VOZAMAR-992698 format. One record per residue: x, y, z of N, C-alpha, C, O, CB in turn. Coordinates in steps of 0.02 Angstrom, whole numbers, plus 32768, in hexadecimal, padded with zeros to 4 digits. Glycine has a CB too. Example, Ala and Ser with C-alpha at 12.3 -4.5 7.8 and 13.67 -1.06 7.14 Angstrom:
<titors>
> 8294, 7EE4, 8186, 8267, 7F1F, 8186, 8294, 7F5B, 8186, 82C8, 7F5A, 81A7, 8235, 7F20, 81C4
> 8282, 7F90, 8162, 82AC, 7FCB, 8165, 8285, 8002, 818A, 829E, 8039, 8192, 82C0, 7FE2, 811E
</titors>
This chain:
<titors>
> 1FBE, 682E, A9E2, 1FF0, 6810, A9B8, 1FF0, 67C4, A9C0, 1FF3, 679F, A98E, 2035, 682C, A9C8
> 1FEC, 67AC, A9FE, 1FEC, 6764, AA0B, 1FAC, 6745, A9EF, 1FAE, 670E, A9D3, 1FF3, 6756, AA57
> 1F74, 6768, A9F5, 1F35, 674F, A9D9, 1F3A, 6749, A98D, 1F24, 6717, A970, 1EFA, 677E, A9EC
> 1F57, 677B, A96D, 1F5F, 677A, A924, 1F8B, 673F, A90F, 1F7B, 671D, A8DF, 1F7E, 67BD, A90B
> 1FC2, 6733, A934, 1FEF, 66FB, A925, 1FCB, 66B9, A92F, 1FD1, 668C, A905, 202E, 66FE, A951
> 1FA5, 66B3, A965, 1F80, 6675, A973, 1F4D, 6669, A93C, 1F44, 6630, A925, 1F5E, 6678, A9B8
> 1F29, 669E, A928, 1EF8, 6698, A8F3, 1F18, 6681, A8B1, 1EFE, 6656, A88F, 1ED3, 66DB, A8E8
> 1F52, 669E, A8A1, 1F76, 668C, A864, 1F8B, 6643, A866, 1F86, 6620, A834, 1FB3, 66BA, A85A
> 1FA3, 662D, A89E, 1FB9, 65E7, A8A6, 1F7D, 65B8, A89E, 1F82, 6584, A87D, 1FDB, 65DB, A8EA
> 1F44, 65CA, A8BB, 1F08, 65A0, A8B5, 1EF2, 659C, A86D, 1EE4, 6566, A853, 1ECF, 65BD, A8E1
> 1EEF, 65D5, A84B, 1EDA, 65D6, A804, 1F0A, 65AC, A7DA, 1EF5, 6585, A7B0, 1ED7, 661F, A7E9
> 1F4B, 65B4, A7E6, 1F7D, 658F, A7C1, 1F74, 6544, A7CD, 1F7A, 651C, A79E, 1FC4, 65A5, A7D4
> 1F67, 6530, A80B, 1F5D, 64E9, A81C, 1F1F, 64CD, A7FA, 1F20, 6495, A7E1, 1F57, 64E0, A868
> 1EEA, 64F5, A7F8, 1EAD, 64DF, A7D7, 1EBA, 64D7, A78C, 1EA3, 64A6, A76E, 1E74, 6512, A7E2
> 1EDE, 6505, A76E, 1EEE, 6501, A726, 1F16, 64C2, A717, 1F09, 64A0, A6E6, 1F14, 653F, A70F
> 1F47, 64B3, A741, 1F6F, 6477, A737, 1F44, 6439, A73E, 1F49, 640A, A716, 1FAA, 6474, A769
> 1F17, 6439, A770, 1EEB, 6400, A77B, 1EBB, 63F7, A741, 1EB0, 63BE, A72A, 1EC4, 6409, A7BD
> 1E9E, 642E, A727, 1E71, 642A, A6EE, 1E96, 6410, A6B1, 1E7A, 63E8, A68A, 1E52, 646E, A6E0
> 1ED3, 6427, A6A7, 1EFB, 6410, A66E, 1F08, 63C5, A674, 1F03, 63A1, A642, 1F3E, 6437, A66A
> 1F18, 63AE, A6AF, 1F24, 6366, A6B9, 1EE4, 633E, A6AD, 1EE6, 6309, A68E, 1F40, 6359, A700
> 1EAB, 6357, A6C7, 1E6C, 6334, A6BC, 1E5A, 6333, A672, 1E40, 6301, A659, 1E34, 6356, A6E5
> 1E66, 636A, A650, 1E57, 636D, A608, 1E7E, 6338, A5E3, 1E62, 6315, A5B8, 1E68, 63B3, A5EC
> 1EBE, 6330, A5F3, 1EE7, 62FD, A5D1, 1ECF, 62B7, A5E2, 1ED2, 628B, A5B7, 1F30, 6305, A5E3
> 1EB8, 62AC, A620, 1E9F, 626A, A633, 1E62, 6257, A60A, 1E58, 621D, A5FA, 1E8E, 6268, A67D
> 1E38, 6289, A5F8, 1DFC, 627C, A5D2, 1E0A, 6279, A587, 1DDD, 626A, A560, 1DC8, 62B1, A5E0
> 1E47, 6287, A572, 1E57, 6283, A52B, 1E4E, 62C3, A505, 1E52, 62C3, A4C7, 1E2F, 624E, A50C
> 1E41, 62FB, A526, 1E39, 633B, A504, 1E7D, 635C, A4FC, 1EAB, 6351, A524, 1E09, 6368, A52B
> 1E82, 6386, A4C9, 1EBF, 63AB, A4BD, 1EB5, 63F4, A4D1, 1E7E, 640E, A4CE, 1ED5, 63A6, A474
> 1EEB, 6414, A4E4, 1EE9, 645C, A4F1, 1EE9, 6481, A4AF, 1EF8, 6463, A47B, 1F24, 6473, A51E
> 1ED7, 64C1, A4AF, 1ED7, 64E9, A472, 1F1C, 64EA, A452, 1F23, 64E6, A415, 1EBF, 6531, A480
> 1F50, 64EF, A47A, 1F94, 64F0, A460, 1FA3, 64AE, A43C, 1FC2, 64AD, A407, 1FC7, 64FC, A499
> 1F8E, 6477, A45A, 1F99, 6435, A43B, 1F71, 642F, A3FA, 1F8A, 6413, A3C9, 1F86, 63FC, A46B
> 1F34, 6448, A3FA, 1F0A, 6446, A3BE, 1F2B, 646E, A386, 1F2F, 6457, A34D, 1EC3, 6461, A3CC
> 1F42, 64AB, A396, 1F64, 64D4, A364, 1FA1, 64B0, A348, 1FAF, 64B4, A30C, 1F79, 6517, A382
> 1FC6, 648E, A373, 2001, 6469, A35E, 1FEF, 6430, A32F, 200F, 6427, A2FB, 2027, 644E, A39B
> 1FBA, 640B, A340, 1FA3, 63D5, A315, 1F8B, 63F1, A2D3, 1F9A, 63D5, A29E, 1F6B, 63AC, A338
> 1F65, 6428, A2D5, 1F4A, 6445, A298, 1F82, 645D, A269, 1F7A, 645A, A22C, 1F1C, 647F, A2A8
> 1FB9, 6474, A285, 1FF2, 648A, A25B, 2010, 644F, A235, 202E, 6459, A200, 2028, 64AC, A286
> 2008, 6413, A24D, 2023, 63D9, A22A, 1FFF, 63CB, A1E9, 2019, 63A8, A1BE, 2020, 639B, A257
> 1FC3, 63E7, A1E0, 1F9D, 63DD, A1A2, 1FB4, 640C, A16B, 1FA9, 63FD, A130, 1F52, 63E8, A1AF
> 1FD4, 6443, A17C, 1FEA, 6473, A14A, 2018, 6453, A117, 2045, 642D, A128, 200E, 64AF, A16C
> 200B, 6462, A0D7, 2033, 6448, A0A1, 201F, 6403, A088, 2039, 63EB, A057, 207A, 6445, A0B7
> 1FEF, 63E4, A0AB, 1FD7, 63A2, A096, 1F97, 63A9, A06D, 1F72, 63D9, A076, 1FCB, 6374, A0D4
> 1F8B, 637A, A03F, 1F4C, 637D, A019, 1F10, 6375, A046, 1F12, 6350, A077, 1F4C, 6347, 9FE2
> 1ED9, 6398, A035, 1E9B, 6391, A05B, 1E7B, 634E, A048, 1E87, 6334, A011, 1E6B, 63CC, A04D
> 1E53, 6333, A075, 1E32, 62F3, A06A, 1E04, 62F6, A02E, 1DE7, 632B, A020, 1E0B, 62DD, A0A9
> 1DFB, 62BF, A00A, 1DCC, 62BF, 9FD1, 1D85, 62D0, 9FE8, 1D6F, 62B8, A01C, 1DCD, 627B, 9FAD
> 1D62, 62F8, 9FC1, 1D1E, 630B, 9FD3, 1CEF, 62FF, 9F98, 1D03, 6302, 9F5E, 1D1A, 6355, 9FE9
> 1CB1, 62F2, 9FAA, 1C7A, 62EC, 9F7A, 1C3C, 6303, 9FA0, 1C1C, 62DB, 9FC2, 1C72, 62A2, 9F5C
> 1C2B, 6343, 9F99, 1BF7, 6362, 9FC1, 1BC2, 6382, 9F94, 1BCE, 638E, 9F59, 1C14, 6396, 9FF0
> 1B88, 638E, 9FB1, 1B52, 63B0, 9F8D, 1B35, 63E7, 9FB9, 1B21, 63DA, 9FF2, 1B1A, 637D, 9F77
> 1B35, 6424, 9F9F, 1B1A, 645C, 9FC5, 1ACE, 6457, 9FC9, 1AAF, 6430, 9FA5, 1B2F, 64A0, 9FA5
> 1AB0, 647D, 9FF6, 1A68, 647D, 9FFD, 1A46, 6495, 9FBE, 1A0C, 6483, 9FB1, 1A53, 64A9, A038
> 1A69, 64BD, 9F96, 1A4C, 64D5, 9F57, 1A58, 64A4, 9F1E, 1A43, 64B1, 9EE5, 1A6A, 6519, 9F44
> 1A79, 646B, 9F2B, 1A80, 6437, 9EFA, 1AC2, 6436, 9ED4, 1ACD, 640A, 9EAA, 1A4A, 643D, 9EC9
> 1AEF, 6464, 9EE2, 1B30, 6464, 9EC0, 1B5D, 642E, 9EDD, 1B61, 6425, 9F1A, 1B53, 64A9, 9EC7
> 1B7E, 6409, 9EB1, 1BAC, 63D4, 9EC6, 1BF2, 63F1, 9ECC, 1C0A, 6415, 9EA1, 1BAB, 6398, 9E93
> 1C12, 63E1, 9F04, 1C56, 63F8, 9F11, 1C81, 63BA, 9F1C, 1C75, 6392, 9F49, 1C59, 6428, 9F50
> 1CB4, 63B3, 9EF3, 1CE2, 637B, 9EF9, 1D29, 6396, 9EFC, 1D36, 63D1, 9EF3, 1CDA, 6349, 9EBD
> 1D57, 6369, 9F09, 1D9E, 637D, 9F09, 1DB0, 639A, 9EC5, 1DD8, 63C9, 9EC2, 1DCB, 6340, 9F19
> 1D94, 6380, 9E8F, 1DA2, 639A, 9E4C, 1D87, 63E0, 9E42, 1DA7, 6409, 9E22, 1D85, 636B, 9E17
> 1D4B, 63EE, 9E5D, 1D2D, 6430, 9E52, 1D4F, 6467, 9E7A, 1D4A, 64A2, 9E68, 1CE3, 642F, 9E63
> 1D72, 6455, 9EAF, 1D98, 6489, 9ED4, 1DE1, 648B, 9EC0, 1E05, 64B9, 9ED3, 1D92, 647D, 9F1F
> 1DF7, 645A, 9E99, 1E3D, 645A, 9E82, 1E4A, 6498, 9E58, 1E23, 64A9, 9E2C, 1E4C, 6419, 9E59
> 1E82, 64B9, 9E66, 1E94, 64F6, 9E42, 1E75, 6534, 9E60, 1E7F, 656B, 9E46, 1E7F, 64EF, 9DFB
> 1E4F, 652D, 9E96, 1E2E, 6566, 9EB7, 1E47, 656D, 9EFF, 1E5A, 653C, 9F1E, 1DE2, 655E, 9EB5
> 1E45, 65A9, 9F18, 1E50, 65B5, 9F5F, 1E0D, 65A6, 9F80, 1DDA, 65C2, 9F6D, 1E69, 6600, 9F6E
> 1E0D, 657A, 9FB1, 1DCE, 6563, 9FD0, 1DD1, 656B, A01B, 1DFF, 6554, A03C, 1DC0, 6519, 9FBD
> 1D9E, 658D, A036, 1D96, 6592, A07E, 1D5C, 6565, A092, 1D24, 656E, A07A, 1D8A, 65DC, A095
> 1D6A, 6534, A0BD, 1D35, 6508, A0D6, 1D2A, 6518, A120, 1D58, 6517, A149, 1D49, 64BC, A0CD
> 1CEB, 6528, A130, 1CD8, 653A, A174, 1CAA, 6504, A18F, 1C7C, 64EE, A16D, 1CB6, 6580, A176
> 1CB7, 64EF, A1CD, 1C8E, 64BD, A1EF, 1C68, 64DD, A228, 1C85, 6500, A252, 1CB9, 6482, A209
> 1C26, 64D2, A22A, 1BFB, 64F2, A25C, 1BC1, 64C4, A26D, 1BB6, 6491, A24D, 1BE1, 6537, A242
> 1B9C, 64D7, A2A1, 1B5B, 64B7, A2AF, 1B2F, 64EA, A2D3, 1B48, 651B, A2EF, 1B64, 6476, A2D9
> 1AEF, 64DE, A2D3, 1ABE, 6511, A2E9, 1AC8, 6527, A331, 1AC1, 6563, A340, 1A79, 64F6, A2E0
> 1AD7, 64FB, A35E, 1ADB, 650C, A3A5, 1B1F, 652A, A3BA, 1B29, 6539, A3F4, 1ACD, 64CF, A3CF
> 1B4C, 6532, A38B, 1B90, 654A, A399, 1B91, 6597, A399, 1B86, 65B6, A366, 1BC3, 652F, A365
> 1B9E, 65B5, A3D4, 1B9E, 65FE, A3D8, 1BD9, 661D, A3B2, 1BD1, 6652, A394, 1B9F, 6614, A421
> 1C12, 65FD, A3B4, 1C4C, 6616, A38E, 1C3F, 6615, A343, 1C56, 6640, A31E, 1C8A, 65EE, A39E
> 1C19, 65E3, A32E, 1C07, 65DD, A2E7, 1BDA, 6617, A2D3, 1BE2, 6633, A29D, 1BE3, 6599, A2D9
> 1BAA, 6628, A2FE, 1B7C, 665F, A2EF, 1BA0, 66A2, A2E6, 1B8B, 66CC, A2BE, 1B48, 6666, A326
> 1BD6, 66AB, A30A, 1BFF, 66E8, A303, 1C1B, 66EB, A2BC, 1C25, 6722, A2A1, 1C38, 66E9, A337
> 1C29, 66B2, A29E, 1C47, 66B1, A25C, 1C16, 66BB, A222, 1C2C, 66CB, A1EB, 1C6A, 666F, A252
> 1BD5, 66B4, A22C, 1BA7, 66B9, A1F4, 1BAE, 66FB, A1CE, 1BB2, 66FB, A191, 1B5F, 66B2, A20D
> 1BB0, 6735, A1F1, 1BB9, 6774, A1CB, 1BFE, 6776, A1A9, 1C04, 6793, A173, 1BB2, 67B0, A1FA
> 1C30, 6759, A1C8, 1C73, 6758, A1AA, 1C71, 672E, A16A, 1C8D, 6742, A137, 1CA7, 673B, A1DD
> 1C51, 66F4, A16E, 1C4C, 66C9, A133, 1C22, 66EB, A0FC, 1C32, 66E4, A0C1, 1C2C, 6685, A146
> 1BEE, 670F, A110, 1BC7, 6736, A0DE, 1BF4, 6769, A0BC, 1BEF, 6771, A07F, 1B8C, 6759, A100
> 1C1E, 678B, A0E2, 1C4C, 67BD, A0C4, 1C7D, 679C, A094, 1C89, 67B5, A05D, 1C72, 67E2, A0FC
> 1C9A, 6764, A0A9, 1CC9, 6741, A07D, 1CA6, 672C, A03D, 1CC0, 6736, A006, 1CE8, 6703, A0A2
> 1C6A, 670F, A044, 1C46, 66F7, A00A, 1C33, 6730, 9FDB, 1C3D, 672A, 9F9E, 1C07, 66D2, A020
> 1C18, 6766, 9FF6, 1C04, 679D, 9FCA, 1C40, 67C0, 9FAB, 1C3C, 67D7, 9F72, 1BDA, 67D0, 9FF1
> 1C77, 67C3, 9FCF, 1CB4, 67E3, 9FB5, 1CD4, 67BA, 9F7D, 1CEF, 67D6, 9F4E, 1CE6, 67ED, 9FED
> 1CD0, 6778, 9F82, 1CF6, 674D, 9F53, 1CCB, 6720, 9F26, 1CE6, 66F8, 9F00, 1D25, 6723, 9F79
> 1C88, 6725, 9F2B, 1C5E, 66F6, 9F05, 1C66, 66FE, 9EB9, 1C59, 66CE, 9E94, 1C15, 6701, 9F17
> 1C7C, 6737, 9EA2, 1C86, 6740, 9E5A, 1CCA, 6728, 9E42, 1CD7, 6729, 9E06, 1C7E, 6787, 9E49
> 1CF5, 6713, 9E70, 1D38, 66FC, 9E5D, 1D36, 66B1, 9E50, 1D2C, 668A, 9E7E, 1D6B, 670E, 9E95
> 1D41, 669D, 9E11, 1D3D, 6655, 9E00, 1D76, 662C, 9E1F, 1D75, 65EF, 9E1E, 1D3F, 664C, 9DB5
> 1DA7, 664E, 9E3B, 1DE0, 662B, 9E5A, 1DD7, 661E, 9EA5, 1E04, 6605, 9EC6, 1E20, 6653, 9E4F
> 1D9B, 662F, 9EBF, 1D8F, 6628, 9F07, 1D4F, 6600, 9F13, 1D1E, 6608, 9EEF, 1D8A, 666D, 9F29
> 1D50, 65D6, 9F46, 1D15, 65B1, 9F5D, 1D0F, 65B7, 9FA8, 1D41, 65B2, 9FCC, 1D19, 6565, 9F48
> 1CD3, 65C3, 9FBF, 1CC3, 65C1, A006, 1C91, 6588, A00F, 1C5D, 6586, 9FEE, 1CA6, 6606, A021
> 1CA1, 655B, A03C, 1C74, 6523, A04B, 1C6A, 6522, A097, 1C9B, 6525, A0BD, 1C92, 64DE, A031
> 1C2C, 651F, A0AC, 1C1F, 6518, A0F4, 1BFD, 64D5, A0FF, 1BD1, 64C0, A0D9, 1BF3, 6553, A10F
> 1C12, 64B3, A133, 1BFB, 646F, A140, 1BDF, 646A, A187, 1BFE, 6480, A1B7, 1C34, 643C, A136
> 1BA4, 644C, A18C, 1B84, 6440, A1CC, 1B6F, 63F7, A1D0, 1B64, 63D6, A19D, 1B48, 646F, A1D7
> 1B69, 63DE, A20D, 1B4D, 639B, A216, 1B03, 639E, A229, 1AE4, 636A, A232, 1B75, 6375, A24C
> 1AE8, 63DB, A22F, 1AA1, 63E1, A23E, 1A78, 63C3, A204, 1A8B, 63CA, A1CA, 1A8D, 642C, A249
> 1A40, 63A2, A214, 1A18, 6383, A1DF, 19FF, 63B8, A1AE, 19EB, 63EF, A1C1, 19DC, 635D, A1FE
> 19FF, 63A6, A16E, 19ED, 63D5, A139, 19A7, 63F2, A144, 199C, 642E, A138, 19F0, 63B3, A0F6
> 1978, 63C9, A15B, 1933, 63E2, A163, 192B, 6414, A19C, 18F8, 6435, A1A2, 1904, 63A8, A16D
> 195E, 6419, A1C8, 195B, 6448, A1FF, 197A, 648C, A1EE, 197B, 64B9, A217, 197E, 642B, A23C
> 1993, 6493, A1B1, 19BB, 64CE, A1A0, 1996, 6509, A181, 19AA, 6542, A18E, 19EF, 64BB, A174
> 1962, 6500, A157, 1946, 6539, A133, 1933, 6576, A15F, 1947, 65AE, A14F, 190A, 6523, A10E
> 190D, 656B, A195, 18FA, 65A4, A1BF, 1937, 65C3, A1E1, 193C, 6600, A1E7, 18C7, 658D, A1F5
> 1965, 6598, A1F7, 19A2, 65B0, A218, 19CB, 65DC, A1E9, 19E5, 6610, A1FC, 19CC, 6575, A232
> 19D2, 65C6, A1AB, 19F8, 65EB, A179, 19D8, 662F, A16D, 19FB, 6662, A16A, 19FB, 65C4, A136
> 1996, 6631, A168, 1973, 6670, A15D, 197A, 669E, A19A, 1987, 66DA, A193, 1929, 6664, A14E
> 1970, 6683, A1D6, 1975, 66AB, A214, 19BA, 66CA, A21D, 19C0, 6701, A239, 1964, 6680, A251
> 19ED, 66A8, A205, 1A32, 66BF, A20F, 1A50, 66DE, A1D0, 1A8C, 66ED, A1CD, 1A5D, 6686, A225
> 1A26, 66E8, A19D, 1A3A, 670A, A15F, 1A7A, 66EB, A142, 1AAA, 670E, A131, 1A45, 6755, A16C
> 1A7B, 66A9, A13E, 1AB6, 6685, A125, 1AB2, 6682, A0D9, 1A87, 665F, A0BD, 1ABA, 663D, A144
> 1ADF, 66A6, A0B6, 1ADC, 66AB, A06D, 1B12, 6682, A04A, 1B18, 6686, A00D, 1AE3, 66F4, A059
> 1B37, 665C, A06E, 1B6F, 6635, A052, 1B5B, 65EC, A048, 1B29, 65D5, A064, 1BAC, 6639, A082
> 1B81, 65C8, A01E, 1B70, 6582, A010, 1B76, 6556, A04F, 1BA6, 655B, A075, 1B9E, 6566, 9FDA
> 1B44, 652B, A058, 1B41, 64FF, A093, 1B39, 64B7, A07E, 1B12, 64A7, A051, 1B07, 6515, A0C2
> 1B5F, 648B, A09F, 1B5B, 6443, A095, 1B48, 6424, A0D8, 1B66, 6434, A10B, 1B9F, 6426, A079
> 1B17, 63F8, A0D7, 1B06, 63D0, A113, 1B21, 638A, A107, 1B0A, 6367, A0D9, 1AB8, 63D0, A121
> 1B50, 6375, A130, 1B71, 6334, A125, 1B54, 62FC, A14E, 1B6D, 62C4, A14D, 1BBA, 633A, A134
> 1B1F, 630A, A173, 1B01, 62D4, A19A, 1B22, 62CC, A1DD, 1B2C, 62FD, A201, 1B04, 6293, A174
> 1B33, 628F, A1F0, 1B4C, 6282, A233, 1B8A, 62AD, A244, 1BB3, 62BD, A219, 1B5D, 6239, A23C
> 1B8E, 62BD, A284, 1BC6, 62E6, A29C, 1C0A, 62C7, A28A, 1C3A, 62EB, A27D, 1BC1, 62EF, A2E7
> 1C0D, 6284, A289, 1C4C, 6262, A279, 1C65, 6275, A233, 1CA1, 627B, A228, 1C43, 6216, A27D
> 1C37, 627F, A203, 1C4B, 6292, A1C0, 1C6B, 62D7, A1C0, 1C9E, 62E2, A19F, 1C0E, 6292, A191
> 1C4E, 6305, A1E6, 1C6A, 6348, A1EB, 1CAE, 6347, A20E, 1CDD, 6368, A1F8, 1C3A, 6376, A211
> 1CB3, 6320, A243, 1CF2, 631C, A269, 1D2A, 62FE, A23F, 1D64, 6312, A247, 1CE7, 62F3, A2A9
> 1D1A, 62D0, A213, 1D4D, 62B2, A1E7, 1D68, 62E8, A1B8, 1DA4, 62EC, A1AC, 1D30, 6277, A1BE
> 1D3C, 6312, A19F, 1D50, 6346, A170, 1D75, 6380, A192, 1D9E, 63A1, A171, 1D14, 6361, A14C
> 1D68, 638C, A1D3, 1D8B, 63C3, A1F5, 1DC1, 63AA, A225, 1DD4, 63CD, A254, 1D58, 63ED, A21C
> 1DD8, 636D, A219, 1E10, 6350, A23F, 1E02, 634B, A28A, 1E2E, 6355, A2B3, 1E4F, 6378, A234
> 1DC3, 633C, A29A, 1DAE, 6333, A2E0, 1DB5, 6371, A30A, 1DBC, 636D, A347, 1DD4, 62FB, A2FF
> 1DB4, 63AB, A2EB, 1DB4, 63EA, A310, 1D6E, 63F8, A32A, 1D3E, 63D8, A317, 1DCE, 6424, A2E4
> 1D6A, 6429, A356, 1D2A, 6441, A36D, 1D0D, 6471, A33A, 1D1D, 646D, A2FE, 1D30, 6463, A3B2
> 1CE2, 649D, A351, 1CBF, 64CB, A325, 1CC1, 6512, A342, 1CBE, 651A, A37F, 1C75, 64B4, A31A
> 1CC7, 6544, A318, 1CD2, 6541, A2D0, 1D1A, 652D, A2C0, 1D48, 653A, A2E7, 1CC1, 6584, A2AF
> 1D23, 650D, A288, 1D65, 64FE, A26D, 1D65, 6519, A225, 1D34, 6511, A200, 1D75, 64B1, A270
> 1D9D, 6536, A212, 1DA5, 654F, A1CE, 1DE4, 6531, A1B0, 1E19, 652F, A1D0, 1DA9, 659D, A1CC
> 1DDE, 6518, A173, 1E17, 64FB, A14F, 1E1F, 6521, A10E, 1DF0, 6525, A0E6, 1E0C, 64AE, A143
> 1E5A, 653D, A104, 1E69, 6560, A0C5, 1E94, 6533, A09B, 1EC8, 651A, A0B1, 1E8C, 65A4, A0D3
> 1E7D, 6528, A05D, 1E9F, 64FB, A02F, 1EB7, 6523, 9FF3, 1E91, 654C, 9FD8, 1E70, 64C0, A018
> 1EF5, 6519, 9FDF, 1F11, 653C, 9FA5, 1EFA, 651D, 9F64, 1EDB, 64E8, 9F64, 1F5C, 653C, 9FA9
> 1F0A, 653E, 9F2C, 1EF5, 6524, 9EEA, 1F14, 64E0, 9EDA, 1EFB, 64BC, 9EAE, 1F08, 6556, 9EB5
> 1F49, 64CD, 9EFC, 1F69, 648C, 9EF1, 1F49, 6455, 9F1D, 1F64, 641E, 9F22, 1FB3, 6490, 9EFF
> 1F10, 6465, 9F3D, 1EEB, 6439, 9F6A, 1F11, 642A, 9FAA, 1F01, 63FB, 9FCE, 1EDB, 63F8, 9F46
> 1F45, 6452, 9FB9, 1F69, 6448, 9FF8, 1F50, 6478, A02D, 1F3D, 64B1, A01E, 1FB5, 6452, 9FED
> 1F50, 6461, A06A, 1F36, 6487, A0A2, 1F66, 64C0, A0B3, 1FA2, 64B4, A0BD, 1F2A, 645A, A0E0
> 1F4C, 64FC, A0B6, 1F72, 6537, A0CB, 1F70, 653B, A117, 1FA4, 6543, A138, 1F56, 6579, A0AA
> 1F34, 6536, A133, 1F2E, 6535, A17C, 1EED, 6515, A191, 1EBD, 6511, A16B, 1F33, 657C, A199
> 1EED, 64FE, A1D0, 1EB1, 64E5, A1F1, 1EAB, 650E, A230, 1ED9, 6511, A259, 1EB6, 6496, A201
> 1E72, 652F, A239, 1E68, 655B, A273, 1E2A, 6548, A299, 1DF2, 654C, A280, 1E64, 65A5, A25C
> 1E34, 6532, A2D7, 1DFC, 6528, A304, 1DEC, 656B, A325, 1E17, 658A, A343, 1E0D, 64F1, A33A
> 1DAE, 6580, A31F, 1D99, 65C0, A33B, 1D88, 65F1, A304, 1D91, 65E4, A2C9, 1DD0, 65DC, A367
> 1D6F, 662A, A319, 1D56, 665D, A2EC, 1D8D, 667F, A2C4, 1DC1, 6691, A2DF, 1D2E, 6690, A312
> 1D80, 6688, A284, 1DAE, 66AD, A259, 1D94, 66F5, A252, 1D5C, 6704, A265, 1DB6, 668C, A213
> 1DBD, 671F, A236, 1DAB, 6765, A227, 1DB8, 6771, A1DD, 1DE0, 674E, A1BE, 1DD3, 6798, A254
> 1D96, 67A3, A1C2, 1D9F, 67B5, A17B, 1D9A, 6801, A177, 1D64, 681D, A172, 1D69, 6792, A14C
> 1DD4, 6822, A17A, 1DD6, 686A, A17A, 1E17, 6882, A15A, 1E48, 685E, A157, 1DD0, 6886, A1C2
> 1E16, 68C0, A142, 1E53, 68DC, A124, 1E85, 68F3, A159, 1EBC, 6908, A149, 1E40, 6917, A0F7
> 1E71, 68EF, A198, 1E9E, 6902, A1D0, 1ED1, 68CB, A1DC, 1EBF, 6895, A1F3, 1E74, 6911, A211
> 1F0F, 68D9, A1CB, 1F44, 68A5, A1D1, 1F53, 6892, A21A, 1F71, 685E, A226, 1F84, 68BE, A1B0
> 1F40, 68BB, A24A, 1F50, 68AD, A28F, 1F1F, 687E, A2B2, 1F27, 6871, A2ED, 1F53, 68EC, A2B5
> 1EED, 6866, A28F, 1EB9, 683C, A2AD, 1ECF, 67F2, A2AD, 1EE2, 67D7, A279, 1E76, 6844, A289
> 1ECC, 67D3, A2E7, 1EDF, 678D, A2EE, 1EAE, 6760, A2C8, 1E72, 676F, A2C5, 1EE2, 6778, A339
> 1EC7, 672B, A2AC, 1EA0, 66F9, A288, 1E7B, 6716, A24B, 1E46, 66FF, A238, 1E6D, 66DA, A2B6
> 1E9A, 6749, A22C, 1E7E, 676B, A1F2, 1E92, 6745, A1B2, 1ECD, 673C, A1A5, 1E95, 67B4, A1EF
> 1E60, 6730, A18C, 1E6F, 670B, A14E, 1E6B, 6737, A110, 1E79, 671E, A0D9, 1E3F, 66D1, A148
> 1E5A, 6776, A117, 1E51, 67A1, A0DD, 1E8E, 67A1, A0B0, 1E89, 6792, A075, 1E42, 67E8, A0F4
> 1EC8, 67B3, A0CC, 1F04, 67B8, A0A2, 1F1D, 6774, A08C, 1F38, 676D, A055, 1F3B, 67DC, A0C8
> 1F15, 6742, A0B6, 1F2A, 66FF, A0A4, 1F04, 66E6, A065, 1F23, 66CD, A036, 1F1E, 66CE, A0DF
> 1EC3, 66EE, A066, 1E9A, 66DA, A02D, 1EAB, 6704, 9FEF, 1EB7, 66EA, 9FB9, 1E4F, 66DF, A03D
> 1EAD, 6746, 9FF8, 1EB8, 6772, 9FBF, 1EFF, 676C, 9FA2, 1F08, 6774, 9F66, 1EAC, 67BA, 9FD3
> 1F30, 675D, 9FCD, 1F74, 6751, 9FB3, 1F76, 6711, 9F89, 1F98, 670E, 9F56, 1FA6, 674C, 9FED
> 1F50, 66DE, 9F9F, 1F4E, 669F, 9F78, 1F2A, 66A9, 9F35, 1F39, 6686, 9F05, 1F2B, 6668, 9FA0
> 1EFB, 66D8, 9F33, 1ED6, 66E5, 9EF6, 1EFA, 6716, 9EC7, 1EE7, 671C, 9E8C, 1E92, 6701, 9F08
> 1F2C, 6738, 9EE0, 1F4F, 676A, 9EB6, 1F71, 6747, 9E7B, 1F8C, 6710, 9E83, 1F83, 6791, 9EE0
> 1F6F, 6768, 9E40, 1F8F, 6749, 9E05, 1FDA, 6743, 9E0A, 1FFA, 672A, 9DDC, 1F7E, 6770, 9DC8
</titors>
């Protein structure tokens, strides 16, 4: 019992120390990030002028009036790789709906993407924005993956750092299925 208590105290002390060190370096905790991301809800999304790898131009005007999910990823991100099948499902499920747009954005150089896209069976629209700073500006300096859901009025519904889910199971955390489909309902 005393060993268990001592172990708990040590772990708690380490956690407090790590939290203090994290703040000294300027990093935020997940709770702080979620709090900051909630401040974006209800605000207009930043103006965009992007071009997909297939040549389609995406601007603030072209997504206006549509429900838009913007996903931010990069090749070396393991959490991002978990989302590729999820993004494929969202895209195949909603690609015929003119009221929905899925945009995925990476800072990886465009010439490094073709083989990677094929190896990972990525069937959704992809934009390469160049330097990482460009991507970070668009995802509000979040890490990766980050997902931003924008309503038809161009206002942000949510900003989510971390992996999303897309399933008809209402009990699944971070599930965007019903959120997207409710926004698309007539």
